[in-house]
N, C-alpha and C positions, 0 to 999 in steps of 0.2 A: 824681548817677550819673551825669554825664554826662564826667564829667575822666576817673577813673575805667573805661569801657569805652570812652572815648574811647584811652586808655591801651593798656586788652586789645587794641584792636582793633585797631593797628598792629603791636602787636606778638605780636602769633595772627596776621595778616598775612604780614608778615619773615618770621616763624618759617617757616610753610607756603612762601612762595617761594623761601627760604632752603634748607627739606627739600627742593622741585623742584631744586633748584640740582645740590644733590647727590646728589640718586638718581641723579641724569645725566650721572657722571664722564667718559661721551667729549663732554662739549660744555664742561664747561671746562677738562681734562688733570687728570693725578693731586696737583699738587701746590698748585692750589686747588681743590679739594674737599675735601683735606683739610683742609687750612689755614680755610675753608671750613665744615666738621664742625669743627673746634673751634670756630668759634664760636654754630654752629648748639650745642654744648652748653651754652655761656652761656648763650643768647638760655632754652633749655630750663630751665634750674636758675636763671632770674630769671620763670620765665613758675607755676613753681612754685611757689618763694615768693609769685607775686602772687597765687595760688591757698590758700596755706597752710590760712588757715583754712577751708576748704570742703574740705578734705582731710581735713584734722580732725575733722569735724565730721562727717561723711559715715563719714568710720571707723571712728570710737565707733556712727553707730547701719546699719552698717550689719549690723548681725543683727537689728535693733529687729524687722524688716516683713518682710514676702514674698519681694513685689516692688515698685521705685519707680523710677522716670526716673535716680536721682541713685547706684542703685546698680549702674542696665545704663555709667551713665559713671562711673563710678568702676572696677569690674571692667574695660570696656574703658583706659578711663586706660591701670590698672595694667601689664594688659599690653602699653599700650601705648610706654611709661613702662619695661619687662621688655627688652623689644625691643628701645627708643633707644636706652637701656646697654650692652646688651651690642652691639649692631653698632658701638658710635662706641671700647669697652672696645679691642672685636676690631679695628677700623680704625683706633685704636692704635697698637696691638702691629705690627700686620702695616705700618707708616708708614715711608715714605720719608725726604719728607720732612722732615715733623715730628721727627723721633724725630732725625733729620739735625745738622738747625739742634741741639738743646740734647746734639749729639755724642753719643749714644744708639746701637749695633751693637747690635740684638740678631737670634738666629737662631733665632725664629721656625719651631715649624711648620707645614708648611701646612692642616692642620683650622684653623688661626686663619683664613684667608680662605678656608678656605672658610663657614665658624660668619656670617663673615661677611660675610658677602654672602646665605647665606642668612637671618641675621636682619634682615637688607637689604629682603632680599624682601617679610618675615612684617613688618616697620613701617610699608613703603605700603600693604598692605591695613588693617591696627589706624588707620591715620593713616585712610585711605576710613572710617572707622567713626566713629573720631572725628569728622570730617569733616559726616560725616551727623547725629550725633546732635546736633549745632550749629548746623546748615545754616540753622533760625530763627530764632536770634537770631542770627549773619553777615547772612543777608538785611537782616533789621530796622534791626541799624548801619548793615547799607555805606548802604542808603535814608536813612539819618537822616543819616547825616555825612554823606557822598561824592556818592551821587548825587537827596538835595533837592538839597544848599543848591552845588553842578556846574549842576544847571537850571535855580536860579531868576536863576541869574546869566545867562543867556543869556534871559530871558521878559520879554517886554516887560511895561513897569510900566504897571498896570492905574488908572483914573484912579478917584482914590478919589469916594467918594459925601460931597451937600454936605448931604443931607438936600433937595434938589431934585428932581424931578423933569425928566429929560432929557428932550426929543422927539427920536426922528428923521423923515431926510423920508420925505419918503411918495412915491414915484414914480405917477402915475398916466397908461395909455396913454392917447392917443387916438387916438383910430378915423376 
């Protein structure tokens, strides 16, 4: 579970960080916003491929049980995917930097810009729901792979017990 979990944790944290940066184009400027969003799309595709077995398994079993955690995850993830895909596609259509680099000049309707802003806002909400459903896994693995190893580096080594009884000096007060 360690290497796959570590890879997943690093990928998830990278996607989360990139998403927050992409969600604030005023922070980066439009050119970086567009190119980082394109890189984010590739990272999301990698994430989906990483979890493809789970997607197929839960998708097949979706209607077998009335309610279970994986069904809720599946619905939230599907909504998240649709919103993100719509946001990225509309963002690509209204792009200035990426399309001009490729020599493409589209004259798109402003409704694509409205759709992009709307789906971007809803994608952020879906990200919050997705995060909330996985927070226990995230906290556990952050402690396991980041916090514990870092704190152990700064702790003093504990003396090893050799099986012998170690006595401590006792101070006696004199009257």
